[in-house]
N, C-alpha and C positions, 0 to 999 in steps of 0.2 A: 216478556215485553218491560221495559223500564218505564216507571211513573213518569206521568207529566205535572204531577201535582202530588205532593205529600198526604197521605190519607191523614185525616184528623176529622172531629165533630164539626159542625158549623158553628161561626163566631157568634158569643155570649155578648161581649162586650166590643168598644170602640174609643180610641183616643186620639185626638188630633195635636200633633206639632208643626213646627215649622221644619226641621230636620230628623231624621231618625239614622242614628248610627248603628250598624249592625257589627259589632265586635268591639273588644277593648283593649286590644294591644296599642302599640305604637302608633300604628295608624289611623286606627279608631279614634282614639283620644286626642293625637293632635288636631284632627278635623273639627271634633266636637269642642275642642279648647278655644281654636282660631274662629269659630262662628258665634260663640254663646255670646259675647258681649250684645249683640242686636238679634240673636234668634233663639226661640224656643229650641232647646235640643235635648233629644232623648238617646242614651247611650243604652243599646239592648245586649246583653251578653246572657248568653245560654248556662253560664255557672255564676262565677264570681269575677269580679274585674281584672285579676292577675291569674287566670286560669290557662291563657294562651301563651305562644312561642316567645313572647318579648319577655316575660320573665325569666326563661331561662337561658336565654342568649349567653354565651360565656365570650364571643368575641364581640369587639367593641364597635364603634362607628370610625368609617374610612372618611379622612377628609384631607387636604393639602393644606398644612398648618406650619411647616417649615420651610425657610428659605431655599433649603437645596432642591426643594420639592418643586413640582409646577403640575399646573393644571393639565397641560398636556401628556405628561406623566401618568398619571390617575386615569385619563381617557385611554390611553394607548394599553395601559394594563388591563381593563375592562373590557375593550372588545378584542383583546387578545383571550381572555379566559372565555367570552361569550363566541366564539368561533366562527365568526361571520354571520352572527344575526342577529347582534345589537343593532339599535337604531342611532348612529352616532350623534344625531342631533339632540335627542333625547337624553344619553349617555354625557354629552358636554352640560347639559343643562343642569343636572342632578350633581354632576362633579363640581360645578360651579357653584351651586348653591350650598354644596356638603360643609365649609367650613360655616357658615353662617348658620346652619341648622344646630352644629355642635355648639358655637357660642350662645345659641337661642336655648339650647338646654340647660345651658350653664347659668344663664340669666334666670331662669325659672328654679335653679337650685339644685342642679345636679351635680355631683362631685367625680368628678374625673383624677384619675392617679397624677401625682406629679412626678417628674423627673427625679430620679435618685440624687438627694442631695440639693435640689434646685425649687424652684418655684414654678417654672414653666410646666406646661401638661407634657406626661410622657408618652411618646411617640413609639409603638412596635411596630413590627412587620410580620405579615401572615403569606400565606401561598399564594403565589401569583403576583404580589406587587413589588415593585421594584426599590420602594423608598420606604421608609420608618412614617407612616400615616395613620395609623391606627392606634384610638384613643381607648382607655378600659378605666373599668373603676371596679375597685376591690380587687384587682388582679383579674379574676374569670366571672366577676359576678356583674356585668356590664348591663344588661338586660333587666337586671332586678332594681337596680339605678336608674335605669331610663323608666320603668315601669312604676316605682314608688314616686318619681318626679310629675310624673303627667296625671298619677290617679290624684295626687294631693293637688295639684294646681287646677284640674279639670273639677273637681267637688267643692275647691274653692272658690272656682268659678260661678259655680249655680248649675253645673251639667247635672242634669237626671238621670238616674241609671236605675233602669229595670233588669235584675238579676233573676237566674232561672229562667230565662223566658227564649224561647229555641226559634229562631227564625225560619218558617216552614216555607211560604214561597211569596213573591212579590204579588201584589196587588195591582191590576191595571185599570187604568181609565182611557178616555178619548177626549182628546184637547179639542179646541172648537175650530183647530183647522183640520181636523179628521186626523192627526196622527196619533198614535197609540203613546201612552204616558205613563210611567211608573209613578203611582199616586199612595202607595202605603206598603205593609206587609204583613201577614197574616202570621200569628204568635202563638205558639203552644207554651203555656206556661205550668213548669211541673214543680215538684218538690224537691227536696235533698239527692231522692233516691232515683231520680229520674220518670216517677210516674206522673201522668197526666194530670193536670189539675183543671184547667179551664183553656178555651183557645178565645182568641180574640183578633181585632184587626187595629192596627196602627196606622190611621193615614197620616200623609206629608206631603208638604211641596216638594221635600228633595230625600231619598235615601241615598245614606250612603254606605256601601259594601265593604268593611273591611274585614271580613272573618278568617283570614288567612288561609294555610295551604292544606294540605291531605296528608302528610307523614303517616298517618294511622291507618291508611290504606294498606301498609307492609306489617309484617309481622313482628320487626326489628327495626327502630327507629329511635332518635334523638327527642323527638316531638311527644310534648304532653298530650295526656289522654283526651285532651278538649278538641285535637286540631284534626277535625274529621273532613275535611272539604266541604262543608257546608254552603256555602258560598259559592263555589265552582258547581255545587250540583244545582242550586237553585238558579242559576245563571242558563245553565243546560234546558232545566224545564221551562224558562221563561223563552225559548228559542234563541237564545244568543249563542253565537259560536265562541268555544274556549280554544286559545291558541297556544301551538307548543308544549300541550300536556305531557309529552312521551318524556320530557327532561325533566328527570327529577334527580338532585343533586344528592349523593349518597357522600356523607360523611366519612372521610377513609378511616378516622381515628376514635371509634365509640367504642367506649370499653366491653369487653368480653366478658361475660358473667357465667357463661357454661353454653353447651350447646341447646338447652332446653328452655334458655330465656326471651322471652317476647316481651312487648309494649316497649315502652320508654324505658330508654339504657342512657348510662350517664356518658356523656358528652367530654372527650379530652380535645379542650380548644387545641383549634390551629396555632395559637399562639405559643403552645408549649415546641413545638416545631421552629417557630418562629426566634426561641430562645437556644436553638441547637439542638433539640432532640431527634435522634435518629431511628428509624425504621428498621427491624430487623426480622427475616424470618424464624422460622424454629430451628433451623440448622445454623443459625448465628451469622448468616451472608444479608449484605445488606440488600435491601430491595430497591431502592431509587437512583443505586449509582448506576451511572451509564442511562439510566431511561428519559431523562430531562435534564437540560441545562442547570437550573435550579435546583435538581434534585431533590431532598426532603421537602423543599419549598414550592414545590411545582403546584398547579394549579390543582383545586381538590378532583376534578374527573380523571387527571392524568394518575393522582396517585392511588384513587381509589381502585381505578382500573389496574394499575400495576399489583395492588395487595392482591385483589381477586384472581388474577390470572397466576402468583405466586401461590397464593392457596390452592387453587385447582391443579399445578404441578406438584404440590408437596405428597407426601406418602400418607396413606391413611391413618387416621387418628390425630394428624398434625394440620390438616387442611380447613381449619375453621376459625383461624387466628392466625395473628402475628403479633411483634412486640414491638412497643415504642419507649426508648431507651433515652432517659432524661436525666440519667444518675448525676452529670457532671455537674448538675445544679446542686447537687446536694441537698440540704438542710434549706435552701434559699428557695427551694419549690414550694413549701411549706406556705412563705410568704406570698411568694407571689401567684399561687394558684390554689386557694384554700380551698374552692369546692371540690375540685379534684383531690386533693389530699383526702378530704374527708371520704368520697367516693372509692378512692383506693383503700382505705381502711378497714371499710365495710368489707371488703372482700379478703381481708388479712394482708394487704403488700404495704410497703413503704417505699412512696415513688422516689426518694432521696437515695435507695440502695437495690430496690428491684425494678424490672422491666415491666411496663403495664402493658397488658394483656389486651390488643384491641382487633376491631373489625369492623369493615364499611357498615353503614346503617343510613336507611333514608333519611334525608336531613332538610333538604328545602327546595320548594316547587318554582321552577323557574317559568314555567306558562300558567296561564291563568285567562281569566277575563281580559280581552282586548280594553286598554284604557288610556288615555294620556297621562302624564306628570302632573296636570291639573284634575284627574280624576273622571275628564269627560268620559262616558259609554256611547253605545251604538244606540240606549234607550232615552229618549227625553226623562230628565227624573233620576235617573239613577247614575250614580257616581261610585267609582270604588278607589282603593288604594290599599297600598301593600301587598302581601305575598298571595294575595287571591287575583291579584292581576298580572296580566304580560305588556308590559309600557315599553319594552324595547332596551331596556337597562340591562337585563341579564342575559337576554339569547339563549344560547345553548348551553350555557353554563355561568353560575354566577361567581364574581370576585369576591373572595372573603371580607366581610363585615361592611359591604355595599348594602345591605337590605335593611338594616337599622336605619341607616342614613335616608334610604331611598323611603321608608314609611315617615320618617318626621316630614321631610322636603314635601314628598304627595299629599300626605294627609294635612299639611299646616296650607299649601297651596288650595286642597280642595275646603277646607273649612273657610279659609280667608275669600276665596270668590263668592260661596254662599252668603257668608255674611254682606258681600255687596250686591248680590242679587240672586232673586231664587225664580223657579219657573211658575206659572202662573196656577194659581190652583184648581185642580180638577177632581171631580167626583169622581169615586170607583163604578166601576161596570155592576151590574147586579151581583147580590150576596153569592159567594162561593156556596155550591153546594156541601151538603154533609157529605162524609165518606160513604154512606151507605148508597148513595144516589150519583156520585160523580165519576164520570165514564174516565176521566184523565190519571183518576188515583189508582194504579195496580197497588195490588197486595205489597204489605211494608215485608223488609226481610225480618225474620225473627233473630233474634240476639245472639241464640244460641250458634248461628251461622256464621257471624263475622270473623270468627277464628280461622273458617274453610277459606274465606276469600281473601285473608290477607296470609294466609299459608302459600295460598296460590301465587299472591305477588309476588311473594319472598323467593320462591321456589324457581320460579320460572319469569319473572320481569324485574330481577336486580340489577345488579351493576353489570354485567354480561349477558345479553339476550340472543335470541335467534332464531330463525322462521319456526323452527322445531318448538322449542322452549313456547315462543308467543301462541302457537297452536295449540298447544295443550292449557294454556292459559284462557284463551278465546272459549275452548272447549267447555272448561270447567265452570267459567264465569256465567257462560251460556244456560247449562244444565241448573245451575244456582239460580236464575233468572226465571226459567221455564218453571221452576217447582215453586215459586213464590205462592204461599197462601192455600198451599194443596197439603193433606195428611195433618201431622201435628205441626207444620212449620207455621199455622194463621199466628202473624203476631197483632198485638193491639197497641194503636199510637201510643208511643212513649218517646223519651230522648233517645235510650238506646235502638230501639227500631227504626227512629228517623236517621240516626246517625250511619247505622249500618246499612241501611237504604240508601243513602248518599254515597257511601264509600262503595257500594256494589256501581251504582252509576259512574263514579269515577273511574273505578278498576277497570271498567267494561271500555270507558273513553281512550285511557291511557294504552290499553293493550291495542286497539284499534291504529290508534296513530304510532304506536312502535311497529306496529304490522307493515305499516305503510313507509316510514322511512326506511328505506333499505342503505342504509351508509353508518359510520360512525361519525359522530360530532358531538363535541361537548359532554356532557355527561348520558348521551345517548350511544351505548356501545354492543354492535353487532357483531358476534363472531364468527358469523355468515359473510359480511360484510364489513370489513375491519378498517377500510380507508374512508376518508371523509371524501366525498365525490361532491363536483362543484355544479353540478346541475342541482343537487339539493338544498343549494343555500337558498331556499325557500322555508316559509314558515307552514306550518299544517294547522287548518282548522278542525274542530270536532263539534258535532251539533247533534240534538236529541231531535228527531222528526217525529211525526204526527201519531206514528205508529209507536213511538219509544223504542226505536233504532236509532245507533249511533253510525253518522255519514262522518267521512272525513275527506275534505276538498283541501285544494292547494297542493296535490301530488301533482310532478309532473309526469307526462302522457308515458303510460307504460310500465310505471314502475309500482303500481299496485301488486304487480305479479313479479316484481324483480329483473324485470328483462332491461 
């Protein structure tokens, strides 16, 4: 049984604001900044402001900023990457607003790289893009510049921040018309080590979920440690369906640091291939030649799958990584990619003269809580923006550098709308019971078992999947869930046990959806169903039922058995 509520003591304090924002990345801070002039806003972050994915984004922001490019080109490239599951109307909205979002960041003080020898913004190209339309900052430090800009702007505008505050579960109420409404969030305050300090309730007329993705569900990922899917798991526990959770983008070129390396790995930006770098296998043969018309600049799902297939075919001992050759850039690499240069030097490589060992690793969640680009969800009072959502922009695979842009556009739209109008104030339902008496709170995952969950996911639910591998994953995860709270696995409420429990919930949901989708599409690749199938041009929803079991809906008739 998976929990319908995270176990924690009863609340001992309460705070009330107009808007509470869960998450402090680009989406959350954009929302907070946009509504702060007329609303009281509290940003809740389980760590510190810059602990999420935005800070680490090496890719930039995609937008049509050159006369030779067009909105139609950007729309077409995004739809092609999304493999038939994008919402074209939403894609068009995003692409149209993308240039405005970049100029907005510049007005807030963001410094983007100028073109060589000129004053206009430099525009580069990444995989899947037909034109140069990516803006960067500091070469490969775009996310850090976006985070810095939004941090300073939000704090300067008077946005309040509650750090080391873990969002446990949504608090519900009943409006005057009888409809259920989100009226706040239950919070577990922790110390620097993650130990529980207190539990409280923040009530608000609007809750904005901007908690990011779930890359840490895998043993190897480009995501920082804080990216544990807390928002997606919270939505599932609230009874909301989550859409297309099986589509996890594996970045094809994450630096390989050895077979035993786990956790966050150094990303080698797609912009390196945009500058002409070439992928080779251990035998010195090109990997992408003849695989796709754009070769090394093919969309990420194509490149990651090609690398994985080549590694699987390789001789024993050389099947765990390939090589990226950017030596044609010489010492210009140092200036163009300072963060990657530093990561290379940490393992004794000089990217100007040495090929970089790389392998695919979990990078971006294309699915999530279904929401509009304006943040609206199926629950009154709950809004969502950023990687936690499935807006229809990314479909089955994300086009490079569309995600930061989406976070700015969607977050700003959410905040602007909430500045204009808020839902009516509604009081919470009676207090949530303490953990010892709460029938919806199953035991928490002991932190020592999280490594087992991640290992199962990387071994069986990675770039290439099959019915056999997914059945193995389902069995292993089910065994873990069945033994929660038994023997020496009893876990006390803490940040680590809450994160682990969230990741177990998400892992179970990913496997269920991946088992149901008997085709290969976008970044979901099955070796037993290698072709895209028209009948599967549909979205899958997963939900957590009253018994703590994951249900999958949206499946074409007969396809649960692969018939």
